[in-house]
N, C-alpha and C positions, 0 to 999 in steps of 0.2 A: 804700221799705217794707223793712225789715230783714227775713234770714231768722230763726225761732226754733230754738231747742235741738232734739235730736232728743228725739221722743215719752218722755216718763218724766223727764227728766231735770231739775234744778234749774236755777230762774233766773239768770243772769247776777250781777242785784244782790243775790243771796240770801246773802252772806256773813257767818258768823257770829263771834262771840267769839273762839270757839275757833280756829278757820282762822286767825284773824289774829296771835294769840299764835303759832305752828306756823311761819307764815311768817317773822315776825320774828326768832324764834328761829333758823330756817334762814337768813337772811339775813346776820345775825352770826355763825353759825359759818363760812358761805363767806368772808366778808371777812377772819375771823382764821387761817384755812385758806390761804386766797391769800397772806395778809402771810406766811405760813411757809414757802409753797412758795419764796417770793421771797428768803427769805435762805438756803433749803439750795440752790436753784439754785446761788447762786455758791461751795458749797462744796465743797473738791476732791473727795471721795468721789462727790458728783452731776456735777462736772462728766468726770471720769474712766467713770461709767456712761455718759450721753450721747455721750462720745468714741468706746466700743466699740459705744453701740446705733448708731450713724452707719457704723460699720464694719463693722458686721454687715450695714448696709442693702446697701451698697455693695459687698459679697462677693455679698450674696442676689443682687444684679442680675448681675454678671460672675461668679461661679461658682455657677450654680444645679445643675450636678451632685453638689456635696460635699453641697449639704443634703437632696437626696435621698437618697444612700446615707447622709446620717446616720439619716433616719428610715427609709428600707429596714432599716438594722441592727439598729432598736428592732424592728420586726416580723420581723426573722428572728431574734431569742429567741424570738417566740412560737414560730416554726415549730421551732425546735430542740425546745423544750419539747411540741409535738405528736409529734414523733418519736422521745421517751421514751416515750413512751404502748407496749403491748403490739401495736397495729394503730391504723394511722390512722382517721380518723374518716371515714365515708364524702363528710360537706360540706366538708370539710380537702381531701380527693383532688380533689373536682371545684373547690374554689376554686382551689388550688397548679395545678392543670393549666390550670385559664381564666388565671392569671396568667402560667404557661411559656410560652400561646399569643399572650400580647402581645407578646410579643417584644421589650419593653424593658427598658430599667435592672433593674428587678423580676425579671423572666425571667432575665435574665444572672447576676444575683445568685442564684438561685434553684438554676439549672444548675449555678453554681459550688460551691453548697452540698453538693448531693447526690453531686457527685461527689467532694469530698471526706469523703463516708460510709464510713463502714466495710461489707462486703459485707451483716451483717445488715440495717443500715439501706436500704440500696438495694433487698436484698429484700424489705423491709416495705411500701417506695413501689409495686414492681412489683404485689405481691399487690392493693394496693390499686386500681393501671388494671385488673387482671384483673378485681378484685370489683366495679367501680363502673363501667367504660367500656369493657367489651366490647360493649355494644349499639350505639355509635358506633361502637367501633373491632373487628371481628371478629378482628384477628389480634392483638389483647390479649387473645382468650377462651384459657385456659390457657396464657399466657406465662408467668407465675409459676411454673409445673413445671418443676421442674429449669433454671430460670434461676440463673445465667447460664450453667454449661458447656454445659448440654445445649439449651438455646431460645434462639429469636430471633425478632425480626420480619424475614420473607425477602423479597427483591426482588419486584417484581412480572414475573411472566411471563405471557407471553399463552397462553392455551389455544389447546394442539395440536392442535384440530381449525381451528382461525379461523388460526391462521399457519400452516399447512403450505401455503395455497395463496398465501400473497403472499410479498414481501421485507422486509415491515415489521420493526422491531429486534424481537428475539424476547423476550432479559430488561432490561427497562425499567427493570431498577432501582427504587431508589426513587421515582423522578420519574414511575415509572411509576403512582403511586398518584395524583398528579396526575390523570389521566383517568378515576377513578374518582369524582371530586368532594372529594378532600378537599382541603385547601389548603394553601400554602407552607409556613405557621406550622406543621401539621401535619405535613406531609412532613418537615421539617428537625426533629422531635423524634422521627420514628421515627427517623432516624439517629442522632440523640441520643444515644436507648437504647440504640441496637447499640455504640455507644463506652464507654455504661458499664459492657457486660461487659467491657471492658479492667480484667486484672488489676493494670496499671501496675509491670509486672514492671522488675528493674535491670536483667536479663540481655539484652534487647531480641536477643532471635533473630529475630525479624521485620524487624528492620535489617540487621544483619550476618550472620546467618545461624551456624552451629553448625559448626566446624572440627572437624572429621576426620582421622585419621591417612591418608595415604598419597594424600591430594586435595590438587591445588593450590585448589580452590575452595570457600568452604564450603557444607554443605547447604542449600539456602533462602538466605533473607534477601530481600535488594532490591537486585539488580544497577544501580539506577539513584541506591539511597546517598539514599534519602527518607527523614527521619528518622520514623518510622513511630510510636513512642510517643508524639512530641511534637504531633504531627498530632492522633493522639486524645486528647489531651489538649485539646488546643485546641477541638476538635469538644466534647468532653465538657465543657466552661466553655463553651460559646457562641460562640465565635468563630471563626466559618466562613469568613469573609474569609482570616482571618491562617490557617487553615489550609490554605485553598487558595493562596495565594501563598509558603507554604512549600514544599508540594509542585512545586508550577511552577519556585520556584527551581532544585529538583535536578532535574527533569522537564518540560519543556515542553508534554511531549502525555499529561498523566493520564489523559485521558476516550479517548484510543487503545489505553495500553499496560493501564489498567485492564479494558478488554473484551476485549482477547484475549491479557493473561499469564496463565501457566496458576500464579497463585496458590497453587494447590492444591501444588504443588511448590518455590512460594516463600516468600514472607512468611507465609501461612496453613498452610505445610504444617508450618513448626517454631512455630506458635502454643501456646503454654504453654495456652490454651483448647483442648487437643485433640481434643476429645470434638465438638465444636462451632466451631470456629475463627470468628475474628470476622472481618468481611465485608470484609477491609482494600480488597479491591479494587474491593465497589460503595461504597467512602467516596471511593477516589481520584477515581473518574469521576464521581461525584456532586457533588464539591463544584466545580471546574471549569463542569458543566453548570448549577448552580445561581447561578452569579455570570454564565452568560452570559444567564440566564433574568431575574436579578433587573436585572442593569447591561448591558444589549447592547455599549454603547460601550465597556467595560472595555478592552479592548484596543488600541484606537485611545487612549483618554482616557490611557491608561498609559504609553503611547510616546511620546505629544504633546511634540513640544518637541526631540526625540532629533535630534541633526544627522546629515547620510545620512554613512557612514562612508568611503564614497568619495568625500566631499567633504572630510572630514576629512583624510583620507589618513596620519592617526597608527599605523596597524597593517599591517603587510602582509598583502595578500591570501591568501586560503586558496580553493582546489578541492576541491568537495565532489562525487563521483563516484557518483550513486542517491539518488534519493528516498525512501528505504525507512525503518524506522524510526533505526538507525544512523545514517543520513545526514542525517535532520531534526533531530534531537536536538545533531548535533555543530553544526550550522547555525546552528540556536536560539543556543546555547551563545558560538558565538564573536562570532554578532552581537550579544550581548549584552554581549559585552565592547569594541565598537566593530571589532571585524576586520570587511573589507569579504571577502562571500564569494559565491561563486557555485555554484549546484547543477547539475551535467551529469546531465539524466534519459534513458535511450533514448527511454522512450514517450513520446506528446503527452501523455499526465496524469501526472499529478504523485501520489506517493504509494508508489511501486515494488509491494512485495508486499502491503500492509497494500490496494492498490484493485484489484489484478488477483486475488490469492490469495484474499483475504476476502470472503464473501458481504456485503452489506448488512444482512442479518437478524441480524448478528453486529455490524460494526462502520459503520457510514452512512458515504456519502463526503465528507458535509457537516464532518465531526469533523477528518477528513484536511484540507480546506480549510482550517480555524480555523489548522490548525499553520503552512502555508503562508503566509496571512493576514500572523501575527504575526512570521513570519520577514522577510516583507517589508517589516513596520512597523519590522524591525529595521535596515534597508537590503538585505536580502540581496536575490542575482537569482538567475534561474532559467531555467536552458536545456532544452528539449523536445527529442526526438527527436535527440539527441546520445549517439550509440556510444562511449565510451571505448575504444581498441584499435581503434578503424576509421574515425572521425571526425577524433579525434585519438590520439594516444599522451600515457602520464605525460608523458614526455621534452618532448612538444611543451606539454601545459600549461603546467611548469615553462618555459620558453621565452617562452611567452605572460607572463607574471610571476606569474604564482602562486608565491607562497614556499613555502607545504605543501600538501602532496594528501592527504584522506582517502578511501579508497577504500571505499565501502559496495555494493560490487555485487549482493550477493545467490549465491544459491548457484547457478541458472542449468540443466544439461542436466535432464532428468526419469529417470526408472531407468525401464527395463522389463525383463520376464523372459528376452526370448528365447526363448519358448516357440513350438513350432509355431500358426502361425493367428492368431502377432500382429500382421499386414502387414495382416486384412482389416478394411474399412470398418468404421467404426462400435466400431472399439478406440484409443481415446484416451488421453492422460494426462489426468491432474486439471490440471496446468498451463493445455494447450490448453484443456479444456472452461471452465474458471473465468474465463478470460482471457477468451472469448469472452462469457460471461454478466458477469462483475463488469467487465471495464472495457470491453470493445465492444458491450454494452447489447443481445445478440442476441437473448434474449427480447422486446426490444421491437419493436412493427411498425416503428415510425420511423426504426430503426436497420437496416442492411443486414449486418451480420454475420450470417452463417446457422449453423445450431445444429441438431444432429442432430435426426431424429424421437424425440419422446421420449413425448409424450402418449401413456399408455394400454400404454408399450412396458414390457417387462422391463430392468432396468438392473441392472447388476452391478459392485459399485465394489470393487476389491482393494485391501485397504489396511486401518490400524487407527489412522492419526493422525489429528491434526487435519484436514489436508486431505484425508483420505477423508471426515470427517463435511462439510467443508463441500460436498464434490462429492455426495455421498448427498443432503442437504437439498438441495442446490440443484437436481439431478435430481426429489425429491420434490416441491418446487416448480411445476415445469416438467410434472408429472403422470406421470411416471414410477412404475413402482411396483418399487422399488429394494431390493437387497439386497446389505449387505456380506460380502464375502468376507476372513476372515483366519485364518491358516495358526495360531494359537497361539490360548488360550479367551478370553472376557470378559476375565478378571482381568488378563491379561497386554496387553490392547491399549494402546499408552503415549498415546489420544487422552485430551484432557479430559473426566473424569467429567460435567461437565456437560453438554458437548457429544453424548458419546453417549449420556447419560439423555435431553438432548433430541430426539436422532436416534430412541431406539425409542420415545418418547412419540408421534412422526408419523408411526408406523407404518412406521418401515424396518425391515427382516428381518434378521437377523442371522446368518450362516451362520460358524458358528466351526471351528476345526481340519482347515480344507479353501485349498486351492491348487492355482490353476489349471494342470493339466499339457498343456492343448491348448484351442485355440480352434477352434471349428467354422463353417463358411460355405457360402452359398447359392451352388454353382459356378456359377450365371448371373449373380450380381449381384454378386459378392465380398464379399457385408455379411454379418457376423458374425451367426451363427443360435445361438451356444450353445455352452457350456463344459464341457469333461470338466478335475472335480476330482478332485484327489487325496485320501483320506481321510486325514489327519493324527494322529498322538500326538505326546504332549511327553515326550522323551528328557531327556539332562544340562542341566543350565545353560549359555548360553554364554557369551562373556566378557563380556557385560551383566548377567550374573547372570539371564537369562531362560530358562527351559527354551528348548532346543530344537526344533521341530519335526520328528518323522521319520514319511517315508511309509511307510505302514500295509503299502499293494498293495492296497489298497481302490481304489474309483472309482466316481464318481456323474458322470451330465448333467444337467446345467440348459440351462433357454433362456437366450439371450441377447440384445437386439437392440442394445445398447449397453456396452461396456465400457468402464470407465474405470478406470486404471492409477495410480492413488494411494501408488508406491512411494518416494518420495522423490526428491532431486537430487542429479546429481554435479556439479562443479566446471564453469564456463561456462571454457572456456579462451580468450576473445578476449582478455583482458587479460595474460595471462601469455605468452598467443604474441605480444605488442606489444610486450611490455618482457621479453629473456629473463634481466638482471640480477636478475629478481623471483623468490625462493626461493619455489618453492612445495613442498607437502606430496605425497606418492606417489599423493594421491587428489585433487590440484592444486587445492588451497585455498591459499590464500596464509600465507606464514608470517611469526612475527613474530620481530623483530630478539632480544629478550633477555625475560625472565619480568619481569612487572610495568610492561609495555610495550607500545602499541599499534603502535611503530613496525616497518615493515617491513624487510628486509634492503636496500633501497633508501632511503638517509636523505631524510629529510621527509617520505617517504609513508608513512603510516599507513593501518590498516584496523580492521575490526571486522566485527560479524554472521555471517552467514554464508558471505560472502568468504572469510572466516578460519577460522571454524566449523565449515562445512558446515551439514547440515541442523539450526539450533537454534529459538530463541523469539524473537517480536519484542522481548520486553524485554533478553533478553541481548544483540541487535544493539543496543538501545537503552545500555543499560550500555557498551557498549565504544564507542560513539558518544561519551558522555558523558566514558570516561576518555580516549581521543585528545584530544578539544577541551581538559580539562585537562592534557595533555601541550604542544597545540601552543601553549595561551597562556602557559607557563610562563616561555620566556626567548624575546626577541628582540635580536638579533644583527647588527641594520644603523642603519647610518647614517639619521637621517632624509627626507635628499635623495635614497638608496636606495629608500626606501619610499616616495617620494613618483611616484618612477621608477613602480617595479612596477604602484601603484596606477593608474597610467595607463594602462600597458601593457596590465592585465588586464582591467580597465574596458572598456578598446578592443574588448577580444578577445572578452568576455562581450556585447558589444552587436552585433557583425556576428554573433556565433556563435546569436543569438537574432532575425535579420533576416527578416522575413515572405519567403517563399520566393515568389513573387510572378511571375507566366507575362510574360514581357519578347518574345515572339514566337510565333507561331505559323501553321503551314503546314500544307494537306491535301495527304498524299503521295498516298494515292489513295483508292477507295471505302472511307469504314469507318475508315482510317490516319491520324492526325495525328500532327504535329512539335512539341513544344514546348519552348523553352529557358527554362529561368526560373531566377531567380535564387537561386542556393544556393552562397555563395562556400567555404564552408569544407568544404562534400561535392565542390567543383570541385577545390580544392587538394587532397585524401587520395586521389582517384579513381583507380584504376588498372583496367586491360584486364582485363574477365571478371566485373566486380563487380554489384551492382545496389544499389537502392535500396526501402526500404521507406516507401509511398505511402499518407497518408490524404487523400484531395480533400477530402473536407467534414467537417465535426464528426461527421455520423451516420452516415459512410459505412465502409467497412471496410478492413481494411490489407490492402493488396496490393503483390506485388513486382514489380516495373519495372527491365529491365535496362538500365545505363548505356550509351547510344550514341554519345554524347560528351559531351564539357566541355570548358571553359577556363579553366584556372585565374586568367588574367591577368585575365581578365573578370567572373570567378566567378560562370559558367554552367554548367548541366549542360544535356545535352539527351536529352527522354523522348521513345519513338513510342510510341502508343498504338493497338493495335484494337478499336475499338466492339463487343465480342462481351455481356459481360455487362451489369448494370444500373451498377455502377460504374463500368466502362470507355467504356461510350455517355454519361456522365454526364460523365465527366473532357473527353470530347471537344465537349462542350457550352460549356465553361467556354472563356474569354477572354481575351485582351488587359489584363493590367491585376487579372485574380482571381488570389487565392493558393490556394494547398495549404494544408488546416488542419495538417500537417505531412511534410514528408520527412527518412526517415533512413538515414544513410547516407554513404560506402559501406559494403555488406555484401557477406560472403562473403568466400571466399580470390581472390587476382587468379589471373590464368592464369598458367601457369608457362612462362615464354619459355625456350627453348632457342636457342643457334645451330648450329644442324647444319651438317654438312660440305657441301661441291659437288656439285652433281650430284643434290641431294634437293631435296623440294619439302613444306610441310606444307597439306593440303587442308584446306580451311573448306568445307563445306556447310553451308549456310543454307536451310532452307525456309519460306516464308509469311511473318513477320515475325520471322526467325532473323537478317535481314541486319544488322538495326540491333546485336545483340549482338554480332554477329561481328566488323564492321566495327574496333571498338577492337585487338581482337584480332590481325586480320589486319594492323593499324598499327602492331604492337609487333614481330611477326614480321618485317615489312618494315625498321622502323629496327635492329632485332637483322642484319640482312642473309640475311636468310631468302628462298628464294623462296618464293611463295606461290599456291597453286592454288584461287581462289574460284567455288566452285560452287552459284551461287542459284536457288532456284527459284521460281516463280510460277505464279498459276490459268491467268493469261492477260495479255497484252501491258499491256492498259488497266489494271492493277494492279501494272506493274512502277513502283519509285520508286529513287533512290539509284546507277541505273546509267549516267547520262546524263554525257555530256562536260564538264561542269559542274555535273554534282554528289558527292557524297562518293568514291564508287567511282572515277570518271573521273577526278576530281583525283588521287587514289592512282596513278592509272594513268599522269599523266602524270608522277607526281612519281619514282615508281621504275621506271617503264620495265619492263623485260624479266624484272626479280625477280616481277612479278605478271602471273598468267593469269587472268583470267575467263570464267567458262562459263553462261551463263543457257540455264535450260530454262524451260519453260513447260507446263502439263498439258493444257489444249488447243492446245500446236504452234502458238500464233500468235505466235511470237518463239524464235528460238533453236532449243536442241535439245526436242523435244516429250519430253514424259513428265515424268518426278520426276529429283531429284538423284541417284538410286541407281545412273541407268543412267551418266552420263559416270563418278562412282566408280569404279563395275565396270569401266567400259573402263581406266583408269590402272595397280587392282589387277592386272587380267590382264594389261598390257603389263610391270606389274613383274615378275611371275610367268614372261614369257616373256624378260626380261631386256632390255626395250627404256623407254624413255623415263625421267624421271628416278624415282628412289625414291621413296616413298611414307614419309616419315619419321612424320609423326603425321596421326590425322584427328581435328577437332573439330567436331562437329556440334551444332546447334543451331536448332528448329523445333520443329514440331508432333510431338505423344509418339511418334505410331505411324512420322514420316519417321525420328526418330532410332534407333528400335528395327531399323526394316532398314537403316539406316549402321551400326549397332550390328554387327548378324548379319553385313551383309556383309565387316566388318574383320575379323571373328571366323574367317570363313571363308579368308580372306587371309591370317591371323597380324597382321595390321597391327595399331599400337597405336591406341587410340580414346578418345577423353573426350567424354562427354555434358555439356552445361549443361544442370541440371535446377532451372527455378522452376517446383517444383510446389507444392502449397497451401500456404500460409504463414501463421502471423498475425504471431507478434512476426517471425520473420526473423532473431533472434539467437540460437537456439538454443533458448530457452527452455521452449517449448511445445510442442516434438516432434513438430508437424503434417504439417511435411518430412520424415518418414519415407524413406530410399530402403534396398528390402532390398537385401540384398549379400549376396554368399557367399563367405568368404575362407574357405581352407583346406576346404574342404565344407562348412562350417558357416555357415547365414544369421544373419546380425548385421544390424546395422543402422547406417545412416549420416545424417547429417543436411545435406541439400542446402544450407541458411545458414551451416553452421559447418565439413564437410568439403569443401563444393563451393561454387559453385557446380556445377565440372566433377566431374566422376568418373569414373572408368575405366569404360568402358561396360561391358566385358569380363564386372566382376564383379555389374553389376547384374542382378535377378531382373525382368526387363522384364513377367512375365506377374503379378508381384506389385505390383508397381510404376504398371503404367499404368493399372487401376481406380482411382488414387487421384484421378483430375482428373477422376472422374466422381460421387465422393464429395457433392457438395452440389447435383447438377445438377437436381434437382427443385426444391429450394429457390431457387435462381437461374430457373427460368422463371417458377415463381409472383411474383418480384420482380420479373422483367421486365412481368409483366402486371397487376400492382399499379401499374407507373409509366406502363403504356404504352406499354409497348417493344417 
């Protein structure tokens, strides 16, 4: 049975005569048309048409982009017509914004179209955004008012009340809008709208600056030569990745410099949009962060396939001293050009001032790690815990195979005011304070570095620069009630406007036209309790053009539990002292050989940043590193065989320098005192009597100074003796053979001055407690110089004695040098040798001298407990005998940068400071103000006690 038609339809066989006629006519027409088509298909015009149609089909498959652009172009005609209207229609604005958000080819065409519009048309577009999209985007509300000269979309900055309690990034830039729920495409458009504010001027002041009469360097401009107008054009036309690549071709660390560069003095300071400059810095660090978010492996992919320059050995090796901004950019640019580079860094962590000086709420450490990672991908090597000038000199690096050297070692020693009371506990440099927090993470419970008590305390920060802002804002986050004391007015403060503004938002007080005249302390504890401030007024301009502060005679006294001195830095003398041929200025900065060059007076050695400029900025340092790289790349005048040989030697040296500092031998000398023999070949090679090393026992430990007890340059080992007293030293003594230290830097400090004394004299060395190990190498050098030595070594009891037996170190020296060495042992309890302290036998020797008997004491060297050293010093002063004390006081970096090892001394009746790690550790005991120095050993006693309790020690 078959199915019937739908209801109401005609029957299948009900075809009428009219329908049949139409059918026959249609079939006749179809046959005639088919015949005509067959004839036409073979005509030349039709065959040409078919060939073109076939070609069009193939192109559509192969090049769909071209056809999309064809249709887009037609659509843009309609867009252009809309922009000719007095105002853009609401529906059009919403549709256009939706198209822009797609991020496809049509969106990029729209971006290019708007970029090319005149200012009036752009304003029309912004008015449309303001009118139609402000509900979705509150930052658009009012944007059209005074746009583009005086209005823009600001970066996202965290609320002050929230941020002042943590170390999270404060200025999160345009990326911060992602945390509010906006999409990546929306944030891209916020940045694009900022780029649209560009006037597209031909002068390019943001890039090249403005030349002024009488100035070597232009006002403003970009120190690292980023082509800023071109970057803005690329962003303005939707080519974000190309913009990022253009930036990184000049500056490999834009997400670092973009955050810390004072743009208001550089590119933005000379922007033609002078009412509200374009946020060039924000764009600079947005672009690499965007790339990292969208393409996490972009850096690895970019450098994939590059051969290791150490393997290729086509270019000679370069040594870079310091991993701060100048060193990092220098290393990157040289590595990108195929040079084998090794970066030598004094600290255990890389980044220099970027890491120890800048808090993470301004510059996250992972951004520094990103730059280091890129240099590693280019084949760069890094050697931490290497102090150039101590571990090796510049000349020794050249001898190790390095063709050129770039010195980016930073500024160095912190400045103080030398006012009364500056020696008090809890008066410290900003360098020390920030290093304890930023580098050593002292604010974290799982790190051992102690910090001053800050919660609820009154903190004074002295100074008005960026370092002062960093210190003040850090102290605020640690719970302090902070006041910045500055001797001029707020208008004259050299700090970045943004940093000062953020500090004030975070409820940090500002006391201007004030300068410390004296610090007050508690005589029982020696901690600072207050400050006497001179009231100042502004007088005539000084050499910098700023009005000089003048004392009015009025004073005021304020409470202070912690004082942080942020007064800038002087040049660190370590490198220049190790290389006399290196010319330096009267301020200690390294001189450049001639204008237009970063080369020093030592051929083949280049410099830049604070090492050459004194206190400057990270971006100026980066510019110097870039300029030096260009010079180094310029000409290679070596034969290929010579290059290969240099690369091989420098590679071997770099690998040895970076070797793990592993414990090879351990012995218990007495209760709580252990001896370690550690593999550390370069320290062993450079070590001299009287020097010490800076030890980081494990990653979360604290940096502690340990005197070199012995070393073997041939075996590449050093000997350390550790007494377990605090958490760190107790934990060190729990380490075993095979364990490695997180870092040992050195040798540090000045070696002992060994003079050859006339016959009939003796050099007396008094060693109390753990003083015998550091005394031992000094004693050995005097004996080798032909001096008679009298060792007076003291122990608490016979059971605690070490190194004095016939087969031990002192006994072997006695066997080797015979009558040149006299040994006197004292014990506190009288269980061995002379009862009492080392001062007893010393006083007998000095009294005999006074009576004209015995050997004349040429000098006394005292090492041991601080009270013992003071007693020896007082005794020598009474007898008029020269005496030096070896002072391993509280230290952090142990290279002079922190100022923690301050030693108050009196010179010509005036109290000044020396630094045990730079001027010592051996210092003339007669000039040490022991009353002011001794309390420093108890500065962190309560913190150390808490640490021992937390570790169950």
